[in-house]
Structure formats: C-alpha cells, structure tokens
N, C-alpha and C positions, 0 to 999 in steps of 0.2 A: 503494499499500500503506500510505498514511498512515492513522493510527488517531485517530478523533475520538470521545472519550467512548464507548468501545466497551462492550457488555455484558461483564461480568466473571462468568465461570462459577465456581462453587465448586470444580469439578474438571473436568480434561480427561484423558481416558485415551488413551494411545498404544497402539494395537493392540486388536484385539477377537477374541482366541482365547478359550479356556476360561477363563483367569484373569480377564480384564477382563469376560467375560460373567458370571461369578460375582460380580464386583463390582457390575455393573449390577443384578443381582437383589438383592444385599444393599442396595444403595442404594434400590431401590424399596420393599423391605420396610421399610427404615428410615423413609423418607418418609411410609409409610402410617400410621405411629404417632407420629411427632415432631411437635413444634410448629415447629421449624425444618427446613425441607427442604434437601436438598443438590442443587443444580443441576449436572447433568453432561452432558457430550458425549464422544463416542469417535470416534477417527480410525483407520480400517483401510485399509491400502494395497491389500488384495485387493478385487476387484471385487464379492465376495459372501462370506458367511461360508464359511470352509473350514478344516479342521484335518487336516493331513498326508494330504491327499487322495491323493497319489502312493502311499501305502502302505495304502490301504484294500483290501487283498488279501482276496478272497473266502475265508471260512473262518477268517480270523484273529480271535482274541478279545482282549478287554481283559485286561490283566494286573493290574488292580485291580477290586475288587468294585464292583458297580453302586451300592451304598450310599455309595460315595466319589464321588458325582455333584457337581453344582454347588452343592448346598445341604444335603443331609440331615445331615451331621455337625454343621453349624451350626444348622439348623432342620428338624428332621424333619417338621414340619407345613407346610412350604413347598409351594406350588402348583407349583413348578419342579423337583420332584424327579423322578427316573427312573420311579418308580412312577406319578406323575401323568401323565407322557408316555405310558406304557403304556396307561393308562386312556383318555386322549385319543385314542389310536391303535386302541383296541379290542383290545389284545393282552394285557391284564393277566393274565387266566386262562391264556392259552396260555403266557405267559412262566413262571407259576408251575409249570405242568406240565412245563416244560423242565428244571427242577431244576438250575438253574445260578446261580452268583453272578457269572458272567463273560459279559456279552452279547458278541455279535460287534462287531468294530470298526466295521463298516458301520452297525449298529443304534445304537451309541453315538454315531456322528457324526450320525445322523438325529435323536437326541434333543438334541444340541447345536444343530443347525439349528432344531429345534422351539423351543427356548428363546430362540435369537438372533432369531427372527422376531418376537418380541414386543417388540423394542427398535428397530424401524427408525426410530422417531422420534427416538432418541438417537444413532444411529450414522451416521457419514458414511463410506460405502464409497468405494473408489477414491480414497482420500485418504491421502497419505503425508506425515508430518511430516518436515520437512527441517531445521529448526532451532528452538532455544528460546533466548530472550534475557530477561534480568531487566528488569523495570520498576521504577526506583528512585525513591522518594519520600523526600526529606529524607535521603539517604544509606542507605536501607534498601531492599533488594528486597522490595517488597510483593507484586508479581504477576509472572507469567511470560507473555510474548508467545509463542505457539505459531504458527510459520509452517507452513502446509499446502499441499502441491501437489496439486491436484484433477486426475483424468484420467489419471494416470501408469500405473494398472494395466490399462489396455485391452489392452496387448500380452500380458498374462499369459494372456488368454483367447482370444487370436487374432482378436479384434475389431479393426476399424480404429481406429487411435489417434486419439483426439480431441485437441483442443487443450487444453493444460494451463493452469491458472490458479493464482496464489498468493493465499492469504487468510490473514489474521491472526486468531488467537482468543486472548483474554486469560483467564487463569485465576488463582485463589488457590492451587490444589493441582494437581500433575501426578502422575499414576500411569502408570509406564512398564512395559508388558507387551509388549514387542516380540518375544517368542518366542525361538527358537533359530536360529543359523546353522549350515548344513551344513559339516562339516569334511572337507577332503581332505588327504592326505599333502603334505608340503612339496615344492614343485616340480611338483606335478600340477595341470593346468588341465582343467577340465570341457569337453567338446566334443561332436562329433557321435557319437563312438565311446567316449567316456569320461563315464559318468554318475555322479551321487551317488544313493543309494537313495531319496532323497525325492522324486525325479521319476520313479520307475519306471513307474507305470501311466499317467502323463500322456504318456510317450514310447515306451511299448512298441509302439503301433501303427506306429511308424517301422520296426520290426525285421521283416524278412522272411526266413524260412528261414535262421536263423544255424546255422552248422556248430559253433562253440564259443563259449561265454560264460564269462568269468571273473568271479568275485565275491569281493571282498576284504573281510574282516572276520570277527569271531568272536562277535558279539553277536546279539540277537534279530532285528534287522532283517536281518542278514546271512543268518541261517538261513532266514528267511522268504522272502527274495529267492531264495536257492538252491532252496528247495523249489517256489516258484511257477514259476520259469523252467523247472526240470526237469519240472514238470506241464504247463506251457503249451506247450513245444516238444519233442514226444515223439521227435524225431530229433536233438536237439541235445545235444552233450556239455557239461555244466555242470561247472566246476571251482571248487571253493571253496578259497580260499588264505587261511590265517591262521597266525600264529606260535605259537599254542598247540598242544599235542599233540592235544587234543580240545576240543569245545565244553564250557564250563563251565555246569553246571546253575544256574539262578536259585534263590536262597534265598528262598522264599516261606513258610517255616515260621511258625507262629504267633508264637513269642517274637521271632524276627528282625523280624517285621513291626511290632513295637512301635516301631521306629525311625522310623515314619512316623506315629506318633500325635501329636495336637496337644501333648500333655504333653511329648513328646520334644524339640519345638522349644524349650520353655522350658529343659529341661535342656542342650541343646546351646548355646543362646545364652549361657547363664551359665557354661559350662565353660572352663577354661583352654585355651590355644591347643594344647598338647600332647594334651589329651584330645580336642578337636575332630579333630586329625589321627588320632588312634587310632580314633575311632568311625568316621570315613570309611573307614579302612583296613579295619576289621573288617567293615563292612556295605556295602561296594562291590558285593559279590556279590548284593545285593538288586536291583541296578539296572544296573550297568556291565558291559558285555562278558559278558553271561550270557544263556543261552536256557532256554526252558521245556523241562523234561525230556521231556515228550510229544513235542515236535518234534525233539529230539535223537534220540530213540528211532526216530521215523519216518524220519529221514535215514538212520540206520544200517541200518534194515530194508531201505530201498531199495538201499543200497550192497551189502548182503549178498546180496539176491535177484538184483541184476545179476551178481555174481560166480558165483551158481549157474547162471544162464542163459549165462554166458560172453559177455556183452555189457555191458561196463562203460561206462555213460554218465555217471554221477555220480561224480566224482573229488574225493576229499578231500585236498588238498595241505596237510597239517598241518605244524607246525614249519617253515613256509616263509614267504617274503616276496617281494614284487616289488622288485627292486633296480634295474630299468631298464624304461622304458616308452617306446615309440616309436608315437605316435598317427598313423594315416594316414587318408585319406579313406575307405578301404574297410575299415578295422579297426584293430587294434592288434597289436604284437608286444611281449610282456612277457617279461622275464628273470626267472625264479623261482629263488630260492636255497633250497636245503634246509639249514636251519641246523645241524643236528648234524654235517654233513660238509662244508659249504661247496659242495657241488656245485650247478651252475647248468644250467638248461635254458631254451630259448627256446620260447615258446608264441605261436602265432598265433591270434587270436580275432576274432570279429565285433564284440565288445562287451566292455567291462570295466566293471563296476558296483562303485563303492567304497560299502561300507556301513560307513563309519568314523565315524559318529556326528555329534554336534552340539555346539556351545558356546553359551552365552548371549551375546547381543549386548552390546556395551559401552555402558552408559548415558551415559558421557561423551562418546561420539561425537555425541550430539544435544544435550547440554547447553551446549556452546559456553562463553561467558563465565561462565554460572552454575556451569559445572562447576569453575571455578577456586575457587569458594566452597564446594565440597564437601570434607569432611574424609576423609582417607584413614588407613588403619591401618598401623602399623609393619611388620605382616606382609605388607602389600600388599592392594589392593582398597579399595573405598569403606567408610567406616564407616557401618553401618546400624544404626538403633535397633531395639529389640524391636518396635516397631509398624510396621517396614518403611520408616520414613522415613529418608532419607539424612541424616546429620549434616552440618550447614553451619556456616559462620561466623556470629557474633551478628548480622551485618547482613542476614541472610536471614530474612524472615517467612514467605514462602510455603513450601508443603510440597512435597517431592519423594519420591515413594514408589515402591518397586520390587516388582514381581512377577516373580521370576525374577533370576538374577545375585546371589543371596544365599546360596548354599550355603556360603560361607565363614563366614557369620555365623549362619545359621538351620538349616543341615543339609541332609540328603538330599531333602527335600520341596520344596526351592526350585523346581525345575523340573517337579515331578510333580503329578498330580491329587490325590494322597492328601490334602493339606492345603489344597487350593484354596478350599474352601467356608469354613473357619475363618479362613484369611488374609484373605479379602475381608471378612469381618465385622469383623475386628481393624482393618483399614485404614479402614473406614467409621466405626467407633467412635472412632478416632483423630482423623480429620478433624472429626467432631462435637464432641469434647471440646476440641480446640485452638480451634475457632471460638467455643465457648461462653466460652472464656477470653480471647478477643481483644476489644479495644476496637472500637467502630464506626469506620469503616464496614467492618471486616473480618469481621464475623460472616457466618453463612450466609444465604442468600436466604430471605426470609420470604413 
C-alpha cells in the first residue's frame, strides 16, 4: 500500500446516492464551461446504484415535487432533469396527462439510475472507504489519503464474495455523503424475525404465511409498511404499535414548505441557536414522524370496514409501546404496554418490523487523525461553514465537505432531496473558488 507520486484528485466523494450524484452532475456542468476543470472520483460501497430499494413499495409516491430533482432548482436547462429523463424514456406526454407533481417512488428511482448510469467512468462501486488520513507537507495537511476496500459489497447481493483489496486514493478535497444509518430502539438487535423497515422488500420473500406481524413506528415508513403487509398477506393480522394516539398528518402546506427553500438555508444558518431550535420544533411536522393524510385515511377506512364485517385484521395499538421483546427462531413475543393505564399484554408474532427512522452517519468515524483537526461547536457537533465545508484548524489546507449531517447548522434540508441540487452547486463553487485562490501546485487540474 505504499504510495509513490500518486495522482492527486481534486475531489473524492464518499458515497454515491442522490447527493453525490447531484454533485457529479454539477461538476460535469461546471467543467463544460470552466477553464480549470475539477477532477473527481466517487466510491460507493453498494455493488450498483440503489436508493432505499427495500422501501420501493408499489404504489408509493414521492413526497417532494419532481421539480426538486437532481438539478432543476439549480439549473432548469440541465439535461439531467426529470423532464429530460421522461423525454428519453418516451413518457413525457403520458406524465403530463397524469396530472401529478409527485411521481411514484419506483419511477423516481429509475430516474436516479438513469442519471447515475452516465457517470460509470467516475464511480467505483463495491468500494467502501475504510479510513482517511492527512498528508502533511511542512506541517500543513495539504492532501487526504483515502483508503478504499474493494469487493466488500458482494455479500449484499447474495453473490459469492470475492477477495477484497485495499487501495489508496489521494485528494485535495473530500465530500462525505455516506447517507443514513437505520435506527433501532436501545437494546434491540436485528435478526431473522426482527427487521428494520429499510430491508422490507429485500427480505419479504423469506416470510411464508405469517399469522401475525407487528409494525412499530408512527411515521410515513411505518404507515407504508403497515399498509403493504396488510395488502400482501390477506390472512395475516397486522398490528401497528406507536406511542401517539393517532398518526400525525404531514404538513405539506405551501407556506410551511418554504422551510425547504434555498433562501431558508441562509436564514437558518445565520440564526441564533435558540431560533434554530425553535424552527426545528415548529416545522418538524413537515418531515419527522408524520404521514400523508391520504394514507392515514386509507388505513382508517380499512380498520372501519373490518369492524363492519366483524373480522378485524388490521389492529392499531395506539398510545402503546413495546416494553419487552423476546426474539426466537420461529418468531417473537412482544410485551406491549398501553400507556394511559399501564396495562400490558403479550403478543406472539411471526415478525416484528421496526420503522423507527434513520440518523446521519458520523463523519468523524471515517476521518481518524484528520478528525482531530476539525472544529466543534459549543452546542455540540462539527462546525460547518455556509459552503458545507467543515471548519478545521489552520494547519489544514485540504477541504472536507458534508452532504448530510448538517441539520444543526443548515436546517431541515440536510438529509432531504429539496435542496440537493442547490447544495451540490454551492459545494462545486466553493471548491473552484478556493482552488483559484490557492498557490500552485494546489490549484485545480488543468
């Protein structure tokens, strides 16, 4: 693994989901017009492009407009927009006749794959970044060495695992977009009969004629999983367990949606900490633990119709929580507590699905020694500049940028599609501007 005069990239991207895909597009469009191009490579641990494949439930739709695709808000004339995708697929007129702003999740994933397929020369799939270390010249961290393990993703597709190898890639700038990690309640371990919702469709073929399934969670994913299981298994009892009294409707009203505008990022970033906390509290109902009203009404309709027929198969265990869980090879036994009275009941089930959300990965987990040179805030978390660059000590010249894990500094759009296109353009602009101001040999590739 010794490095001898390696090629130095201008940018290495960790992860190749929608955020870094939008970045790759912004880079290509920048390079098409700039005198100085930005040389970039991306590493993705999955063996092929994929975005929440386990939740591509038939019939589910996007919760953001198709105009908030990878490019349109930044560059409406881009050839990578959703409308260009529709034209390429021969469905533009059909989509117009569909009269919707919200395509199916399956179609939007196909759009993302279509865009990603045009960057195969820059993306190394089945490649997991395992560490990052600074390259110091005269006491200053000028570059970053990114260590990559190739071949580790074979097991994710069920293919025979190939031998892995470690390679090192050197870069002037790093963009971390490693996505979200599934969250399970404290003490809960995923297993044969305990799943997280992100793996639903990939594991559902394992399930044969279940008698009862429990779904824990009160957000959009939980409601979608509940509806899908109730439809897929017509003889199965599906129990939805959540601590609220009822599902909370998502606030997608026009004024509330302004919290996702690019200008709102400016406002949020400049706001005092108490205002940041206030805005997150006010507008969490646009994104967290909320459900589309149409889906809430559909689930209620099913519950009511089953009561009319006298065969209740969809059970809503509201104001309740799982207080004990015994996972067994043939199923689970969950103790469910009804919060208003404290009454507890044991439920045996063939499967328990936790739809309990995600959290951004910790960037410091990869940064190692260079992470010690990253500045933190008094309130907690990394200090992140307006251009998404992590604030570092003065002896660091290389740039470290975050896509995700910036809600504490940039607001609700941190992990959402709404501002992805604009954010990608801002990162490209920052890298280009910093390079133009840097002395040789640290300028961009010519």
